[in-house]
C-alpha positions in Angstrom: 10.6 4.4 22.7 7.8 2.1 21.6 5.4 3.3 18.9 2.3 1.2 18.3 0.9 0.6 14.7 -2.0 2.8 15.3 0.5 5.7 15.8 2.4 5.0 12.6 1.2 8.0 10.6 2.4 10.2 7.8 -0.7 12.4 8.0 -3.7 12.4 10.4 -4.4 8.6 10.0 -2.3 5.5 10.4 -0.6 4.2 7.3 -2.4 0.8 7.1 -5.1 0.1 4.6 -7.4 -1.4 7.1 -7.0 1.4 9.7 -6.3 0.6 13.4 -8.3 3.8 14.4 -6.2 4.4 17.4 -6.6 0.8 18.8 -4.2 -2.0 18.8 -4.6 -5.7 18.2 -3.8 -7.5 21.5 -2.4 -11.1 22.1 -5.9 -12.4 22.9 -7.2 -11.8 19.3 -5.9 -15.1 17.9 -8.2 -15.4 14.9 -7.5 -11.8 13.4 -6.7 -12.4 9.8 -6.5 -8.7 8.9 -3.8 -7.3 11.4 -0.6 -8.3 13.0 -0.8 -8.6 16.7 1.2 -6.3 19.0 2.9 -4.5 16.2 5.2 -1.8 17.5 8.3 0.1 16.4 11.1 0.0 19.0 13.7 2.7 19.0 16.8 3.7 21.0 18.0 7.3 20.5 20.5 9.7 22.2 20.7 13.5 22.1 24.1 14.4 21.0 25.6 17.6 19.5 22.2 19.3 19.6 20.4 16.6 17.7 18.8 13.1 18.2 20.7 10.2 16.9 19.0 6.8 16.4 21.2 4.0 17.8 18.7 1.2 16.9 15.3 0.8 15.4 13.3 -2.3 14.8 9.9 -3.9 14.6 8.3 -6.2 17.2 5.2 -8.2 16.8 3.2 -11.4 17.7 3.4 -14.6 15.6 2.4 -14.3 12.0 -0.3 -16.9 12.5 -4.0 -16.5 13.4 -3.5 -19.8 15.2 -7.0 -20.4 16.3 -8.4 -20.1 12.8 -9.4 -23.6 11.7 -9.8 -22.9 7.9 -6.3 -23.5 6.4 -6.9 -21.1 3.5 -8.0 -18.2 5.8 -5.1 -19.1 8.1 -2.6 -18.7 5.3 -4.3 -15.5 4.0 -4.2 -14.2 7.6 -0.5 -15.0 8.2 0.4 -13.2 4.9 -1.7 -10.2 5.8 0.1 -10.0 9.1 3.6 -10.3 7.4 2.6 -7.5 4.9 1.8 -5.3 7.9 5.3 -6.1 9.3 6.8 -5.1 6.0 4.7 -1.9 5.9 5.8 -1.1 9.5 9.5 -1.9 8.4 9.2 0.5 5.4 7.7 3.1 7.8 10.8 2.8 10.0 13.0 3.9 7.0 11.6 7.3 6.2 13.9 7.9 3.2 13.0 4.5 1.7 9.3 5.2 2.4 9.5 8.6 0.6 11.1 6.9 -2.4 8.3 4.3 -2.6 5.6 6.9 -2.1 7.2 8.7 -5.1 6.7 5.6 -7.3 10.1 3.9 -7.1 10.2 0.1 -6.6 12.4 -0.1 -3.5 14.3 -3.1 -2.0 13.6 -3.8 1.6 15.9 -6.1 3.5 14.4 -7.6 6.7 15.8 -9.9 9.3 13.0 -11.8 11.1 13.9 -13.4 14.4 11.2 -15.7 15.7 11.5 -16.6 19.5 9.1 -19.6 19.5 9.8 -23.2 20.5 9.5 -25.1 17.2 7.7 -28.2 18.6 4.1 -29.1 19.2 4.9 -30.9 22.5 3.4 -28.7 25.3 1.6 -26.3 22.9 1.4 -25.7 19.2 4.3 -23.2 18.6 5.8 -25.6 16.0 2.7 -25.1 13.7 2.8 -21.4 14.3 6.5 -21.3 13.2 5.5 -23.1 10.1 2.7 -20.6 9.4 5.1 -17.7 9.9 7.9 -19.2 7.6 5.3 -20.1 4.9 4.1 -16.5 5.0 7.6 -15.0 4.5 8.4 -17.6 1.7 5.2 -16.8 -0.1 6.1 -13.0 -0.1 9.7 -13.2 -1.0 9.9 -15.5 -4.1 13.1 -14.6 -6.0 12.4 -11.4 -8.1 9.0 -11.0 -6.7 7.5 -7.5 -6.3 4.8 -7.0 -3.9 2.3 -4.1 -3.7 1.4 -2.6 -0.4 -1.3 -0.2 0.2 -0.2 2.8 2.4 -2.3 5.8 3.6 -0.3 8.9 2.6 -0.2 12.4 4.1 -3.4 13.3 2.4 -5.2 10.3 4.0 -5.6 8.5 0.6 -4.6 4.9 0.0 -1.6 4.7 -2.3 0.0 1.5 -3.7 3.7 1.2 -3.3 6.0 -1.4 -4.8 8.5 -3.2 -2.7 11.0 -6.1 -3.4 11.3 -7.7 0.1 14.2 -9.9 1.0 13.8 -11.6 4.3 16.2 -13.7 6.2 13.9 -15.6 8.4 15.2 -17.1 11.7 13.6 -18.9 14.6 15.2 -19.8 18.0 13.6 -21.0 21.2 14.6 -18.9 24.1 12.4 -20.5 26.9 13.1 -23.4 29.3 11.5 -25.9 26.9 14.2 -25.3 24.3 17.2 -24.2 26.4 16.8 -26.7 29.2 15.0 -29.6 27.6 16.0 -29.3 23.9 12.6 -29.0 22.2 12.3 -27.6 18.8 16.1 -27.2 18.1 16.3 -29.3 15.0 13.3 -27.7 13.3 14.5 -24.2 14.1 18.0 -24.9 12.8 16.8 -26.0 9.5 15.4 -22.5 9.0 18.5 -20.8 10.6 21.1 -22.5 8.3 19.3 -21.0 5.2 18.9 -17.5 6.8 22.6 -17.5 7.9 23.7 -18.2 4.3 21.6 -15.2 3.2 23.0 -13.0 5.9 26.7 -14.2 6.1 27.4 -16.2 2.9 28.0 -20.0 2.4 31.0 -20.2 4.4 30.0 -20.0 8.0 33.4 -20.8 9.6 34.1 -18.2 12.2 37.4 -17.2 10.6 35.9 -16.9 7.0 35.3 -13.5 5.5 31.6 -12.8 5.7 29.7 -13.1 2.5 26.0 -12.5 1.9 24.3 -9.3 2.9 27.2 -8.6 5.5 29.8 -9.1 2.9 28.1 -6.6 0.6 28.0 -4.1 3.5 31.6 -4.6 4.5 32.7 -4.1 0.9 31.7 -0.4 1.2 34.2 0.0 4.2 31.5 1.7 6.4 32.3 3.6 9.5 30.8 0.6 11.6 33.2 -1.9 9.9 34.6 -3.2 13.2 31.2 -3.5 14.9 29.7 -5.4 12.0 32.7 -7.7 11.7 32.8 -8.6 15.4 28.9 -9.2 15.5 29.2 -11.4 12.4 32.2 -13.4 14.1 30.3 -13.7 17.3 27.2 -15.0 15.5 29.3 -17.6 13.6 31.0 -18.7 16.9 27.7 -19.2 18.5 26.4 -21.2 15.5 29.4 -23.4 15.3 29.4 -24.3 19.0 25.6 -24.6 19.2 25.7 -22.0 22.1 22.1 -21.0 21.1 20.9 -24.5 22.2 21.7 -23.7 25.9 21.1 -20.8 28.3 24.8 -20.5 29.1 24.3 -17.3 31.0 22.6 -15.5 28.1 19.3 -17.0 26.7 18.9 -14.4 23.8 22.6 -14.5 22.8 22.0 -15.3 19.1 18.6 -13.6 18.7 19.8 -10.2 20.2 22.9 -10.2 17.9 21.0 -11.0 14.8 18.8 -8.0 15.4 21.7 -5.7 16.2 23.7 -6.9 13.1 20.6 -6.3 10.9 20.3 -2.7 12.1 24.0 -2.1 11.5 23.9 -3.2 7.9 20.8 -1.1 7.2 18.3 -3.9 7.1 15.3 -3.9 9.4 15.3 -6.1 12.4 11.9 -7.6 13.3 11.4 -10.1 16.2 8.4 -11.9 17.8 7.3 -14.6 20.1 3.7 -16.0 20.1 1.9 -13.0 21.9 4.5 -10.2 21.1 4.8 -9.2 24.8 6.9 -11.5 27.0 9.8 -13.1 25.2 9.5 -10.2 22.7 9.7 -7.8 25.5 12.8 -9.5 27.0 14.4 -9.5 23.6 13.6 -5.8 23.3 15.3 -5.2 26.7 18.4 -7.3 25.9 18.9 -5.4 22.6 18.5 -2.1 24.3 20.9 -3.1 27.0 23.7 -4.1 24.7 23.2 -1.0 22.4 23.4 1.4 25.3 26.5 -0.5 26.6 28.1 -0.3 23.2 27.5 3.4 23.0 28.9 4.0 26.3 32.0 1.6 26.4 32.5 1.1 22.5 32.9 -2.6 23.3 30.6 -5.5 22.5 30.1 -8.2 25.3 31.1 -11.7 24.6 28.3 -14.2 24.0 27.4 -16.0 27.1 28.8 -13.4 29.5 26.8 -12.0 32.4 26.7 -8.2 32.5 29.1 -6.6 34.8 27.8 -4.3 37.5 27.6 -1.3 35.0 25.9 -3.6 32.5 23.4 -4.7 35.2 22.6 -1.1 36.1 21.9 -0.4 32.3 19.7 -3.6 32.2 17.7 -2.7 35.2 17.0 0.7 33.9 15.9 -0.7 30.6 13.7 -3.4 32.1 11.9 -0.8 34.2 11.7 2.2 31.8 11.6 0.9 28.2 7.8 0.7 27.9 7.6 -3.1 28.0 5.7 -3.4 31.3 3.2 -0.9 29.7 2.8 -3.2 26.6 2.2 -6.1 28.9 -0.5 -4.2 30.8 -2.3 -3.1 27.7 -2.6 -6.8 26.6 -3.6 -8.4 29.9 -4.5 -5.7 32.4 -1.3 -6.6 34.5 2.2 -5.4 34.2 4.8 -8.2 34.4 7.0 -10.4 32.2 6.3 -14.1 32.3 10.0 -15.0 31.2 10.9 -14.5 34.8 9.9 -17.6 36.8 10.9 -19.5 39.9 10.7 -23.2 38.8 11.4 -26.3 40.7 13.9 -27.9 40.4 16.0 -24.8 40.3 18.1 -26.2 37.4 15.3 -25.4 35.1 15.4 -21.8 35.7 16.9 -19.4 33.0 19.8 -17.1 34.1 17.7 -14.0 34.6 18.3 -13.5 38.4 22.0 -13.5 37.7 21.6 -11.2 34.7 19.4 -8.6 36.4 21.4 -8.9 39.7 18.9 -7.2 41.9 16.2 -9.3 43.6 13.8 -6.4 44.1 14.0 -5.3 40.4 13.7 -8.9 39.3 10.4 -9.0 41.3 9.2 -5.8 40.0 9.8 -6.9 36.3 8.1 -10.3 37.0 5.1 -8.4 38.5 1.9 -10.3 38.5 2.7 -12.2 35.4 2.5 -15.6 37.0 -1.4 -15.0 37.5 -1.9 -14.3 33.8 -2.9 -17.1 31.4 -1.9 -15.7 27.9 
């Protein structure tokens, strides 16, 4: 399911201090300094043994940059306000933690932020947007820093809660400019190296025991030990071999596994592109495909592998039924994902026709996106 920010409620009103009043902030509103764009909570649940069980929950959004705002001070304030809303939504996604915060406790909140932008200013200005987003996270997560968020409680009153945010902030390009032409790789990997050390410790060799947040989680010998250990190993393999620099049959291989690992260690995964609809929507679908596949087969797919016929069936259902086409339509008036393209020469195309495996469904998901400008 996909829950928009305007529906994130404890009482009758949404939880945000500057209320959404039932309306969202779409991808065209590029100077909004009060709200995050396209802020949604995305969940995968199953009904088992008479009750609902959450397999995955994360926060999706547009870039933390009011990128058409010319005033640098307002732009920085706007980026931080957007980041605070993502943290508020992340807290909302953890009801037990939210209740403790509302009861006056200063709570620690771990968030893994996965940007999907091309960190280059050639063919666009996404490099500057990535810098805005990273600066906002750095400003809110100084060591030992406590931040105060205002949340509308069940009585509709604004209440200040105290959180200690810890954010591992990644960025990886997932479009043709990065995966086929190599734009933005160096800039992104400077951020990624630091975030991987937070998540997995200083020794990133695939065979090394995970440290960092993952090491702390595994030290408790949790039920999901195997899944966490395998995801950590896959991520380190991808990093060591620079597999995230190429499509290799799976454009979102690193991004999707980082989000899954975050959820498994009880951190909140958050991911975004520029608008929060196309690349963000495809990431949403890739996560859900793998989560459902893991639930059904108890196996994680190897990085860079194309889904088998069963995996393709799951992917097709997710792409058509997970709410992403509706999000695109609410933003632009037209359903369809711009990630799916037919470029010439063909060598520039990402591997989505092969991953989806059905031409008609590929066309349905592509929809009228090629006619839409933003």
